[in-house]
C-alpha positions as CSV (number, residue, x, y, z in Angstrom):
1,M,0.2,-35.3,8.0
2,M,1.3,-34.6,4.5
3,D,4.7,-36.3,4.7
4,G,4.0,-38.8,7.5
5,Q,6.1,-36.9,10.0
6,E,5.4,-33.1,10.1
7,L,2.1,-31.7,11.2
8,V,0.4,-29.8,8.4
9,S,-0.3,-26.2,9.2
10,V,-3.9,-25.1,8.6
11,L,-5.1,-21.5,8.8
12,V,-8.7,-21.1,10.0
13,V,-10.4,-17.8,9.2
14,E,-13.8,-17.4,11.0
15,D,-15.5,-14.4,12.6
16,D,-18.1,-16.4,14.5
17,P,-16.7,-17.6,17.8
18,I,-18.7,-20.8,18.1
19,S,-17.8,-22.0,14.6
20,R,-14.2,-20.9,15.2
21,D,-13.9,-22.9,18.4
22,L,-15.5,-26.0,16.7
23,L,-13.2,-25.8,13.7
24,E,-10.1,-25.5,15.9
25,A,-11.1,-28.5,18.0
26,C,-11.9,-30.7,15.0
27,L,-8.7,-29.9,13.2
28,A,-6.6,-30.4,16.3
29,Q,-8.3,-33.8,16.8
30,F,-7.5,-34.7,13.2
31,G,-3.8,-34.1,13.8
32,Y,-3.3,-30.6,12.2
33,D,-1.3,-27.7,13.5
34,V,-4.0,-25.1,13.7
35,T,-3.8,-21.3,13.6
36,V,-7.1,-19.4,14.1
37,V,-7.8,-15.8,13.2
38,E,-11.0,-13.8,13.4
39,D,-11.0,-11.7,10.2
40,G,-9.6,-11.4,6.7
41,H,-7.1,-8.7,7.7
42,Q,-5.4,-11.0,10.2
43,A,-5.5,-13.8,7.6
44,V,-3.6,-11.7,5.1
45,E,-0.8,-11.2,7.6
46,Q,-0.7,-14.9,8.4
47,I,-0.6,-15.8,4.7
48,R,2.4,-13.4,4.2
49,T,4.4,-15.6,6.6
50,G,4.5,-18.4,4.0
51,R,3.6,-21.0,6.6
52,F,0.2,-22.1,5.3
53,R,-0.7,-24.2,2.3
54,L,-4.1,-25.1,3.6
55,V,-6.7,-22.4,4.5
56,V,-10.3,-22.9,5.7
57,S,-12.2,-19.6,5.6
58,D,-15.7,-18.4,6.1
59,W,-17.2,-16.8,3.0
60,E,-19.1,-14.0,4.6
61,M,-16.9,-11.8,6.8
62,P,-16.9,-8.0,7.3
63,Q,-14.4,-5.8,5.4
64,V,-12.3,-8.7,3.9
65,S,-14.6,-11.5,2.8
66,G,-13.6,-15.1,2.0
67,L,-13.7,-14.2,-1.7
68,D,-11.4,-11.2,-1.1
69,L,-9.0,-13.5,0.8
70,C,-9.0,-16.0,-2.1
71,R,-8.2,-13.2,-4.6
72,F,-5.3,-12.0,-2.4
73,I,-3.8,-15.5,-2.2
74,R,-4.0,-16.0,-6.0
75,R,-2.5,-12.6,-6.7
76,R,0.6,-13.4,-4.6
77,Q,3.7,-14.9,-6.2
78,S,4.0,-17.9,-4.1
79,S,6.6,-20.7,-4.0
80,G,3.9,-23.2,-3.4
81,Y,0.2,-23.6,-4.0
82,V,-2.2,-22.6,-1.2
83,Y,-5.4,-24.7,-1.1
84,V,-8.5,-22.8,0.0
85,I,-11.7,-24.3,1.3
86,L,-14.6,-21.9,1.8
87,L,-17.3,-22.4,4.4
88,T,-20.6,-21.1,3.3
89,S,-24.4,-21.3,3.7
90,R,-24.8,-20.2,0.1
91,C,-25.9,-22.6,-2.6
92,G,-26.6,-22.5,-6.3
93,T,-24.4,-22.5,-9.4
94,Q,-23.9,-18.8,-9.4
95,N,-22.3,-18.8,-6.0
96,V,-20.1,-21.8,-6.9
97,V,-18.9,-20.0,-10.0
98,A,-18.2,-16.8,-8.0
99,G,-16.1,-18.8,-5.5
100,L,-14.2,-20.7,-8.1
101,N,-13.5,-17.5,-10.1
102,A,-12.1,-15.9,-6.9
103,G,-9.7,-18.8,-6.5
104,A,-11.4,-21.2,-4.0
105,D,-10.6,-24.9,-4.4
106,D,-13.5,-26.4,-2.5
107,F,-16.6,-25.6,-0.5
108,I,-18.2,-27.0,2.7
109,S,-21.8,-26.1,3.6
110,K,-22.5,-24.6,7.0
111,P,-23.2,-26.0,9.5
112,F,-20.4,-28.4,8.6
113,H,-20.1,-32.1,9.6
114,P,-16.6,-33.0,11.1
115,D,-16.4,-36.1,8.9
116,E,-16.9,-34.1,5.7
117,L,-14.3,-31.6,6.8
118,R,-11.8,-34.3,7.5
119,V,-12.3,-36.0,4.1
120,R,-12.0,-32.7,2.2
121,L,-8.8,-31.8,4.0
122,R,-7.3,-35.2,3.2
123,A,-8.2,-34.7,-0.4
124,A,-6.5,-31.3,-0.3
125,E,-3.4,-33.0,1.2
126,R,-3.2,-35.4,-1.7
127,I,-3.4,-32.6,-4.2
128,L,-0.7,-30.7,-2.5
129,A,1.5,-33.8,-2.2
130,M,1.5,-34.0,-6.0
131,E,3.4,-30.8,-6.2
132,S,6.9,-32.1,-6.3
133,R,8.5,-28.7,-7.0
134,D,10.9,-28.6,-4.1
135,L,12.4,-32.0,-5.0
136,L,12.6,-31.1,-8.7
137,I,14.4,-27.8,-8.0
138,F,17.1,-29.4,-5.9
139,S,17.4,-32.4,-8.2
140,L,18.1,-30.1,-11.1
141,A,20.7,-28.2,-9.1
142,K,22.3,-31.4,-8.0
143,L,22.5,-32.4,-11.7
144,A,24.6,-29.3,-12.4
145,E,26.6,-29.8,-9.2
146,S,27.4,-33.4,-10.2
147,R,29.5,-32.1,-13.1
148,D,31.7,-29.9,-10.9
149,A,33.6,-32.0,-8.3
150,D,34.9,-29.0,-6.4
151,T,31.5,-27.8,-5.1
152,G,30.8,-30.4,-2.5
153,A,28.2,-29.1,0.0
154,H,28.1,-25.8,-1.9
155,L,24.4,-25.9,-2.6
156,D,23.5,-26.7,1.0
157,R,25.6,-23.8,2.3
158,I,24.4,-21.3,-0.3
159,R,20.7,-21.9,0.5
160,Q,21.4,-21.4,4.2
161,Y,23.4,-18.2,3.6
162,C,20.6,-16.8,1.3
163,R,18.0,-17.6,3.9
164,M,19.9,-15.8,6.7
165,L,20.4,-12.7,4.6
166,A,16.8,-12.6,3.4
167,E,15.5,-13.1,7.0
168,Y,17.6,-10.2,8.2
169,L,16.5,-7.9,5.3
170,S,12.9,-8.7,6.2
171,T,13.5,-6.8,9.5
172,T,14.9,-3.7,7.9
173,D,12.8,-0.6,6.9
174,K,14.0,-0.7,3.3
175,Y,13.0,-4.3,2.6
176,S,10.3,-5.2,5.2
177,G,7.6,-4.6,2.6
178,I,9.4,-6.7,-0.1
179,V,11.0,-9.6,1.8
180,D,8.5,-11.6,3.9
181,G,8.3,-15.3,5.0
182,E,7.3,-16.4,1.5
183,Y,10.2,-14.6,-0.1
184,V,12.6,-16.2,2.3
185,R,11.2,-19.6,1.5
186,M,11.4,-19.0,-2.3
187,I,15.0,-17.9,-2.2
188,Y,15.9,-20.9,0.0
189,L,14.3,-23.2,-2.6
190,T,15.5,-21.5,-5.8
191,S,19.1,-20.5,-4.8
192,P,20.5,-24.0,-5.6
193,L,19.6,-23.3,-9.3
194,H,22.0,-20.4,-9.7
195,D,24.7,-22.5,-11.5
196,I,22.3,-24.7,-13.6
197,G,23.9,-23.2,-16.7
198,K,27.1,-25.2,-15.9
199,V,25.5,-28.2,-17.6
200,G,26.4,-26.4,-20.9
201,I,30.1,-25.9,-20.1
202,P,32.6,-28.4,-21.6
203,D,34.1,-30.8,-19.2
204,H,37.7,-29.9,-20.0
205,I,36.9,-26.4,-18.7
206,L,34.5,-27.2,-15.9
207,K,36.6,-29.9,-14.4
208,K,40.1,-28.4,-15.2
209,P,42.4,-29.2,-12.2
210,G,43.9,-25.7,-12.1
211,K,43.3,-22.0,-12.9
212,L,41.5,-21.2,-16.1
213,T,43.1,-19.3,-18.9
214,D,41.5,-16.1,-20.0
215,D,39.8,-17.8,-23.0
216,E,38.6,-20.6,-20.8
217,F,37.2,-18.2,-18.2
218,T,35.3,-16.4,-21.0
219,I,33.6,-19.6,-21.8
220,M,33.0,-20.4,-18.1
221,K,31.2,-17.1,-17.7
222,T,28.6,-18.1,-20.3
223,H,27.0,-20.4,-17.7
224,A,25.0,-17.4,-16.4
225,A,23.4,-16.7,-19.8
226,I,22.9,-20.5,-20.4
227,G,21.1,-20.9,-17.1
228,G,19.1,-17.7,-17.6
229,R,17.9,-18.6,-21.1
230,T,17.0,-22.1,-19.9
231,L,14.8,-20.7,-17.1
232,D,13.5,-18.0,-19.3
233,A,11.9,-20.6,-21.4
234,V,10.3,-22.3,-18.5
235,A,9.1,-19.1,-16.9
236,E,7.5,-18.0,-20.1
237,L,5.3,-21.1,-19.9
238,R,4.1,-20.2,-16.4
239,P,4.4,-16.5,-15.9
240,D,2.2,-16.7,-12.8
241,V,4.6,-18.9,-10.9
242,G,6.8,-16.7,-8.7
243,F,9.5,-19.2,-7.9
244,L,10.3,-19.6,-11.6
245,Q,10.8,-15.8,-12.0
246,M,13.1,-15.7,-9.0
247,A,15.1,-18.7,-10.2
248,R,15.5,-17.1,-13.6
249,D,16.6,-13.8,-12.1
250,I,19.2,-15.6,-9.9
251,A,20.6,-17.6,-12.8
252,W,21.0,-14.6,-15.1
253,A,22.3,-12.0,-12.6
254,H,24.2,-13.7,-9.7
255,H,27.6,-12.6,-11.3
256,E,26.5,-9.0,-11.9
257,K,28.2,-6.4,-9.7
258,Y,26.8,-3.4,-7.9
259,D,29.0,-1.0,-9.9
260,G,28.0,-2.4,-13.2
261,T,31.3,-4.3,-14.0
262,G,29.9,-7.8,-13.7
263,Y,28.4,-10.2,-16.3
264,P,26.6,-11.1,-18.5
265,R,24.6,-7.9,-18.9
266,G,26.6,-5.3,-16.9
267,L,23.6,-4.5,-14.7
268,A,24.2,-2.0,-11.9
269,G,22.7,-1.1,-8.5
270,E,19.1,-2.0,-7.9
271,A,18.7,-2.9,-11.6
272,I,20.2,-6.2,-10.4
273,P,17.3,-8.3,-9.0
274,L,17.4,-8.4,-5.2
275,A,17.5,-12.2,-5.1
276,A,20.6,-12.2,-7.4
277,R,22.3,-9.6,-5.2
278,I,21.7,-11.8,-2.2
279,L,22.9,-14.9,-4.0
280,G,26.0,-13.1,-5.4
281,L,27.3,-12.2,-1.9
282,A,26.6,-15.7,-0.6
283,D,28.3,-17.3,-3.5
284,V,31.5,-15.2,-3.2
285,Y,31.6,-15.9,0.6
286,D,31.4,-19.6,0.0
287,A,34.0,-19.5,-2.8
288,L,36.4,-17.7,-0.5
289,T,35.9,-19.9,2.6
290,T,36.1,-23.3,0.9
291,K,38.9,-25.1,-0.8
292,R,38.9,-25.2,-4.6
293,V,41.3,-26.8,-7.1
294,Y,42.8,-23.3,-7.8
295,K,42.9,-22.0,-4.2
296,P,43.0,-23.0,-0.5
297,A,40.1,-22.1,1.9
298,F,40.5,-18.7,3.4
299,S,39.5,-17.7,6.9
300,H,36.2,-16.0,7.7
301,E,38.2,-12.9,8.7
302,T,39.8,-12.7,5.2
303,A,36.5,-13.3,3.5
304,R,34.8,-10.6,5.7
305,A,37.5,-8.1,4.8
306,I,37.0,-8.7,1.1
307,L,33.2,-8.4,1.3
308,V,33.5,-5.1,3.2
309,E,36.0,-3.8,0.8
310,G,33.6,-4.7,-2.1
311,S,30.7,-2.8,-0.6
312,G,29.3,-0.4,-3.2
313,K,31.6,-2.0,-5.8
314,H,30.9,-5.7,-6.1
315,F,28.2,-5.8,-3.5
316,D,25.0,-3.9,-2.5
317,P,26.0,-2.0,0.6
318,H,22.7,-3.1,2.3
319,L,23.7,-6.7,1.7
320,V,27.1,-6.2,3.2
321,Q,25.5,-4.7,6.3
322,A,23.1,-7.7,6.4
323,F,26.1,-10.0,6.2
324,L,27.8,-8.3,9.1
325,A,24.7,-8.5,11.2
326,V,24.4,-12.3,10.8
327,E,28.1,-13.2,10.3
328,D,28.1,-15.5,13.4
329,A,25.5,-17.6,11.7
330,F,27.6,-17.7,8.5
331,I,30.6,-19.0,10.5
332,S,28.5,-21.7,12.2
333,T,27.0,-22.8,8.9
334,C,30.4,-22.8,7.1
335,E,31.8,-25.1,9.8
336,L,28.7,-27.3,10.1
337,L,28.4,-27.9,6.3
338,R,32.1,-28.0,5.5
339,D,32.9,-30.5,2.8
340,T,33.5,-33.9,4.3
341,L,36.7,-34.5,2.4
342,E,38.0,-31.0,2.5
343,Q,41.5,-30.6,4.0
344,D,42.2,-26.9,4.3
345,A,45.6,-25.8,3.2
346,E,47.5,-23.2,5.1
347,E,46.2,-19.7,4.2
348,Q,48.1,-17.9,1.5
349,P,48.4,-14.2,0.9
350,R,45.1,-12.5,0.3
351,P,43.6,-13.3,-3.1
352,E,41.8,-11.2,-5.7
353,L,38.0,-11.2,-5.2
354,V,36.7,-14.6,-6.4
355,T,34.1,-14.2,-9.2
356,S,34.0,-17.5,-11.0
């Protein structure tokens, strides 16, 4: 178990039924959560769910070989590294080089010995455990949040709202080919970084106990560009890492509006990255339904009406429809993760749409 509590999920890809059954039995005995498929096509579909970070695959399979599967895994923009062990009867330097070039991490000769398999899997776990990305992302987001006393459980709610919207989009005809399990996981991980640029906003503006002046709001709006440029620099160093690209898109564009009247670039429609469109709706809903220094918390009904009115103007109409489809889950999350110290004031007349 990688974290001492959860079973590690391992995908086994093997077309030979005897080897397949033996692998499944050994891995279950070792304490892994095992999913077994018979060919590379089925493996591709399983990889797309984002559930697996350990894959044990036969090298020689019809249609989609173990090498083809490795190449597919390495081409994907993944939120986490997938470790691949190839089972093979091949030997020699040429075959090792071919496997490594395709993206394999390790090899086990067939017929395999269970003890060797267990040792190599444990080594894979140690390597994966070194990847502390999830913790780093949320730590950076908490750093930004720590400078803004009003946000409370904002990050926890935002990531849940984004996950719900993305999961629904994955079931629609328009987005089912774009949003899969891995995309859902990535937006859940990266959404807390949307306001990372607030570390560059002066305290007298960020922590002002009241409504901002026009000049102060102009400065506040620069947090999107500050965060975008910061993550641009990181993403340029690792252009192959998908979660950095998504984090950058979210930081830059979560205050853009569907009709092009947002900031900082005035993007419109689908020129706004999908992840930023998702985050933008989730962020406004959270701002409306929680108490801030400049406003009381508004009811779900009021927030719902504002989002619906903003369809096609502030928000992507597809995202508004997604919100309406999962609004019960939004209500539950809002209540469950309500700020501990929040005392909602009596609702005032309907506000202008919150954008800060």
